[in-house]
ZAVO-76147 format. One record per residue: residue in one letter; z, y, x of N, C-alpha, C in turn. Coordinates in pm, whole numbers, padded with zeros to 5 digits, always signed. Atoms other than C-alpha are relative to their C-alpha. Layout:
<recs>
aZYXZYXZYX/...
</recs>
This chain:
<recs>
m+00121+00071+00046+12948-07927-08609-00085+00088-00092/g+00074-00091+00088+12858-07661-08866-00090+00093+00078/f+00081-00086-00086+12734-07438-08583-00129-00072+00039/l+00117+00078-00042+12502-07715-08464-00098-00016-00114/i+00088+00019+00115+12365-07782-08812-00079+00126-00030/a+00068-00127+00025+12285-07414-08862-00110+00024+00102/a+00100-00020-00105+12103-07399-08527-00117-00097-00013/l+00106+00099+00017+11907-07717-08607-00089+00032-00118/v+00076-00026+00122+11800-07607-08954-00082+00129+00010/a+00063-00132-00005+11705-07249-08864-00149-00003+00038/p+00144-00001-00033+11369-07329-08690-00088-00050-00114/l+00078+00054+00111+11258-07519-09002-00032+00106-00104/a+00026-00108+00096+11278-07196-09202-00128+00075+00035/g+00122-00069-00043+10989-07055-08996-00124-00051-00069/p+00117+00053+00070+10720-07292-09130+00006+00022-00152/l-00013-00024+00144+10857-07255-09484-00035+00144-00033/l+00033-00141+00020+10834-06878-09453-00149+00024+00015/y+00144-00011-00024+10481-06907-09313-00078-00046-00123/r+00074+00057+00113+10366-07126-09600+00017+00085-00127/a-00026-00078+00121+10531-06918-09872-00077+00131+00001/l+00067-00128-00007+10383-06592-09750-00151-00014+00010/h+00143+00016-00017+10041-06731-09657-00071-00041-00129/e+00062+00030+00129+09982-06839-10016-00036+00128-00076/h+00028-00129+00062+09962-06469-10104-00078+00085+00100/p+00085-00071-00096+09672-06285-09938+00059+00130+00052/q-00055-00127-00043+09856-05955-09929+00113-00018+00102/a-00111+00025-00091+10139-06116-09736-00045-00052+00136/v+00050+00055-00126+09915-06258-09461+00019+00100+00114/r-00016-00102-00104+09918-05931-09270+00146+00019+00037/v-00143-00012-00030+10294-05920-09299+00042-00110+00097/v-00033+00112-00089+10321-06265-09139-00055+00026+00139/d+00061-00023-00130+10077-06180-08862+00070+00113+00075/g-00067-00113-00063+10239-05845-08794+00139-00034+00048/s-00136+00036-00038+10586-05997-08785+00001-00084+00126/v+00008+00082-00122+10476-06247-08518-00024+00089+00121/y+00026-00089-00112+10339-05969-08298+00123+00081+00039/v-00127-00067-00029+10678-05801-08324+00103-00099+00052/a-00104+00098-00033+10888-06118-08298-00011-00048+00144/v+00016+00056-00135+10739-06245-07971+00052+00094+00109/p-00062-00088-00101+10816-05933-07763+00152+00008-00013/l-00145-00002+00017+11165-05930-07915+00065-00126+00058/l-00051+00124-00059+11215-06295-07821-00006+00004+00153/l+00013-00017-00145+11089-06213-07473+00116+00084+00053/a-00110-00085-00042+11345-05934-07446+00133-00074-00008/w-00124+00077+00020+11618-06167-07580+00024-00096+00117/q-00015+00101-00104+11549-06426-07309+00006+00061+00139/v+00021-00047-00137+11456-06212-07009+00091+00117+00038/l-00068-00123-00040+11626-05873-07017+00146-00020+00038/p-00139+00018-00043+11991-05988-07013+00012-00064+00138/e-00003+00068-00130+11921-06219-06718-00042+00095+00111/a+00046-00097-00100+11729-05946-06534+00108+00103+00029/w-00106-00099-00018+12012-05699-06591+00118-00059+00079/e-00114+00065-00067+12278-05946-06478-00029-00026+00146/s+00034+00035-00138+12093-06050-06163-00042+00121+00082/r+00046-00122-00068+11978-05694-06082-00122-00029+00087/s+00116+00043-00077+11649-05848-05971-00128+00033-00073/l+00131-00028+00057+11291-05740-06025-00084-00126-00014/w+00079+00123+00004+11175-06100-05986-00020-00049-00143/m+00015+00039+00140+11235-06160-06357-00121+00069-00062/l+00113-00075+00055+10988-05887-06447-00131-00041+00066/v+00120+00050-00070+10743-06011-06183-00045-00132-00062/a+00033+00129+00061+10761-06358-06339-00064+00019-00137/v+00059-00030+00131+10690-06215-06686-00144+00048+00017/a+00134-00054-00024+10391-06021-06551-00097-00110+00045/a+00085+00111-00045+10259-06334-06377-00040-00089-00116/g+00032+00083+00116+10283-06538-06695-00097+00067-00094/l+00087-00075+00089+10107-06264-06886-00140+00017+00056/l+00129-00037-00059+09828-06184-06641-00077-00117+00060/l+00069+00112-00064+09751-06518-06472-00101-00068-00092/p+00101+00060+00089+09583-06676-06780-00121+00089-00018/t+00111-00093+00015+09371-06363-06822-00090-00003+00122/a+00079+00006-00124+09262-06376-06457-00081-00127+00007/l+00073+00127-00003+09167-06743-06486-00116+00000-00100/e+00106-00005+00101+08966-06679-06804-00117+00086+00047/r+00106-00087-00050+08774-06398-06641-00074-00063+00117/a+00063+00067-00114+08707-06615-06335-00100-00105-00045/s+00089+00106+00049+08544-06890-06543+00004-00005-00151/h+00007+00006+00146+08425-06884-06903+00032-00140-00050/a-00027+00139+00039+08457-07263-06910+00150-00026-00014/l-00145+00018+00006+08832-07227-06860+00063+00071-00118/h-00053-00087+00105+08866-06998-07161+00092-00075-00096/r-00080+00074+00098+08987-07251-07420+00110-00080+00068/l-00098+00080-00071+09164-07471-07166+00119+00085+00043/t-00108-00088-00045+09363-07176-07032+00095+00033-00113/d-00086-00028+00115+09490-07087-07379+00088-00120-00034/t-00075+00121+00033+09593-07447-07440+00112-00024+00100/v-00101+00019-00104+09775-07474-07106+00109+00105-00012/a-00099-00107+00014+09944-07137-07156+00090-00024-00120/l-00080+00032+00119+10055-07246-07501+00098-00113+00029/g-00089+00110-00038+10196-07571-07362+00114+00047+00088/i-00104-00055-00088+10383-07382-07091+00099+00083-00081/g-00088-00081+00083+10517-07135-07346+00093-00085-00085/l-00082+00089+00082+10638-07416-07570+00107-00070+00084/s-00099+00065-00088+10808-07588-07275+00115+00095+00029/g-00106-00097-00022+10998-07267-07211+00092+00014-00119/l-00081-00008+00120+11114-07249-07571+00090-00123-00015/v-00080+00123+00006+11230-07612-07555+00114+00006+00101/l-00103-00013-00102+11418-07545-07231+00109+00096-00047/h-00097-00097+00052+11583-07243-07392+00084-00064-00111/a-00074+00069+00107+11678-07456-07694+00100-00098+00059/l-00090+00094-00067+11829-07716-07460+00126+00072+00050/l-00113-00076-00053+12048-07453-07293+00086+00057-00112/e-00078-00052+00112+12148-07299-07625+00080-00111-00067/g-00071+00113+00057+12239-07641-07760+00124-00033+00082/a-00115+00026-00087+12464-07696-07459+00106+00108-00016/a-00095-00110+00015+12621-07353-07505+00072-00005-00134/l-00064+00012+00131+12697-07435-07869+00113-00101-00001/f-00096+00110+00002+12908-07735-07772+00146+00047-00008/p-00141-00044+00009+13234-07545-07707+00020+00112-00101/a-00007-00116+00088+13155-07281-07971+00101-00023-00112/q-00098+00009+00107+13455-07230-08193+00081+00130-00002/g-00080-00121+00013+13664-06944-08325-00084+00125-00012/r+00069-00127+00023+13579-06580-08376-00082+00045+00120/g+00069-00047-00119+13478-06521-08018-00142-00052+00011/q+00132+00061-00009+13177-06750-08054-00085+00023-00124/l+00072-00015+00126+13077-06655-08406-00123+00088+00015/a+00114-00090-00019+12854-06365-08300-00112-00069+00076/f+00100+00073-00078+12680-06587-08044-00075-00100-00087/v+00062+00101+00086+12617-06864-08296-00091+00066-00103/l+00081-00071+00099+12488-06616-08554-00129+00050+00063/a+00120-00050-00069+12250-06461-08301-00096-00114+00030/v+00084+00117-00030+12122-06805-08193-00070-00049-00126/t+00056+00052+00125+12070-06915-08553-00109+00092-00053/l+00096-00095+00058+11891-06599-08666-00128+00009+00083/h+00122-00016-00078+11653-06576-08372-00085-00128+00000/r+00078+00124+00008+11546-06939-08426-00097-00001-00118/i+00094-00009+00113+11380-06848-08755-00135+00054+00048/p+00130-00042-00054+11110-06637-08582-00058-00094+00104/v+00052+00099-00095+11086-06905-08311-00081-00106-00075/g+00073+00098+00081+10990-07162-08575-00127+00057-00058/l+00117-00066+00057+10752-06913-08735-00110+00016+00104/v+00099-00022-00106+10580-06831-08406-00068-00132+00039/i+00058+00129-00038+10533-07198-08313-00098-00047-00106/w+00088+00044+00110+10386-07282-08655-00125+00088-00006/w+00108-00097+00007+10171-06967-08651-00104-00025+00110/l+00091+00026-00112+10024-07062-08313-00069-00136-00009/l+00054+00135-00006+09974-07436-08357-00077-00042-00124/k+00059+00052+00122+09885-07492-08721-00148+00036-00018/p+00142-00032+00020+09552-07299-08739-00093-00071+00097/r+00088+00057-00101+09416-07452-08419+00012-00152+00010/y-00021+00142-00026+09571-07800-08395+00043-00079-00123/g-00035+00071+00122+09679-07884-08751+00150-00011-00024/v-00138+00008+00046+09999-07958-08938+00085-00091+00088/v-00077+00097-00078+10105-08260-08731+00045+00061+00133/a-00035-00062-00128+10093-08071-08401+00101+00112-00019/a-00094-00109+00027+10270-07771-08553+00139-00054-00031/a-00129+00061+00032+10543-07993-08697+00066-00057+00125/a-00055+00053-00125+10585-08163-08359+00054+00112+00088/g-00047-00114-00079+10618-07823-08192+00135+00051-00049/v-00128-00045+00056+10895-07714-08428+00108-00106+00023/a-00097+00109-00020+11062-08056-08402+00051-00003+00144/s-00043+00002-00140+11072-08022-08023+00115+00097+00024/i-00111-00094-00011+11301-07720-08062+00128-00063-00055/v-00116+00066+00062+11532-07916-08293+00054-00109+00091/i-00041+00110-00088+11538-08216-08059+00064+00054+00128/g-00055-00061-00120+11597-07997-07754+00140+00053-00022/t-00132-00052+00033+11891-07831-07925+00103-00112-00012/a-00091+00113+00018+12047-08162-08029+00030-00067+00133/l-00020+00062-00130+11997-08305-07681+00093+00083+00087/g-00087-00088-00077+12155-08001-07518+00144-00007-00048/y-00134+00009+00056+12451-08023-07753+00067-00131+00039/g-00054+00130-00035+12494-08392-07681+00042-00009+00145/l-00033+00004-00143+12490-08340-07304+00108+00101+00036/g-00107-00097-00018+12717-08035-07329-00012+00083+00125/m-00006-00096-00110+12824-07821-07039-00066-00052+00127/e+00068+00053-00119+12671-08057-06782-00140+00057+00011/v+00134-00058-00002+12333-07917-06884+00005+00141+00056/l-00012-00137-00049+12445-07560-06826+00027+00003+00150/a-00036+00002-00141+12590-07652-06488-00118-00044+00087/d+00107+00058-00081+12289-07852-06367-00134+00071-00013/v+00132-00057+00026+11997-07668-06525-00001+00151+00012/h+00001-00146+00006+12098-07307-06572+00017+00059+00140/g-00005-00063-00131+12026-07105-06261-00114+00099+00015/q+00103-00101-00021+11796-06846-06107-00140-00058-00018/g+00132+00062+00014+11503-07089-06090-00037-00020-00146/t+00024+00019+00143+11538-07174-06458-00029+00133-00068/a+00021-00132+00060+11563-06806-06549-00139+00054+00033/l+00134-00046-00039+11246-06726-06354-00108-00078-00075/y+00097+00080+00074+11063-07015-06520-00008+00047-00145/e+00000-00048+00137+11170-06894-06865-00071+00135-00010/a+00068-00129+00000+11050-06544-06775-00151-00020+00011/f+00142+00026-00017+10713-06681-06661-00062-00054-00130/v+00057+00059+00120+10661-06891-06973+00007+00097-00117/s-00004-00102+00104+10768-06600-07192-00123+00090+00009/g+00123-00077-00018+10485-06398-07042-00122-00076-00046/s+00111+00083+00045+10247-06687-07106-00008-00003-00152/l-00003+00004+00146+10358-06701-07468-00051+00130-00060/v+00050-00130+00048+10294-06330-07515-00151+00004+00013/h+00145+00004-00018+09945-06380-07372-00068-00080-00112/v+00060+00086+00103+09871-06663-07616+00004+00069-00136/v-00013-00063+00132+10001-06470-07917-00100+00112-00018/f+00086-00117+00015+09804-06153-07851-00145-00030+00031/h+00140+00036-00031+09492-06332-07724-00052-00104-00098/q+00042+00107+00091+09461-06661-07912+00031+00037-00145/g-00043-00030+00136+09654-06534-08214-00095+00091-00074/r+00091-00095+00066+09421-06244-08289-00132-00068-00039/r+00124+00070+00032+09125-06484-08280+00023-00102-00112/d-00024+00106+00097+09276-06773-08478+00043+00054-00135/h-00050-00057+00124+09424-06541-08741-00081+00120-00044/a+00086-00109+00044+09131-06305-08785-00028-00012-00149/h+00018+00002+00145+09093-06207-09150-00120+00087-00037/
</recs>
């Protein structure tokens, strides 16, 4: 149960970190810069192990599609500019929730030394996840939307833990991995496109 509590609390540290640092003008660049680093690292965390295990280029193709498709749509129609960012952000958030669901399920049997490294890795990488969600949603949609985004990760984790291994058996597969790769690319697009505009100083 302690493993679950740590995983549930970790995303909440992201908004607290954002608020603490954003109250100091000199720290704003640190927050922004850390997000631009954190998102590619989170992408690598989710995609690269699966791509290596499956020995398939489709994972990388899915990432490229998620990254480039919103850009192509924006260039095709200026009217789609804001809508595309919003849709890409929603898709990216859905991927993070799905990942939280699977991690929550994987935490269910976690016990002993063999699982300690896994739990620690899950807990630590959720801090930048919470930070990225807050960083993306709060400036554009407000505190309520940002809080709901972070809460969705917590709820997804708890739900995955409650359902246990049945989630891993029924949900985890090549299709899920490709979807996560696609939404990871979408999230990178939003961070480097929308983020630079919403966080211009």
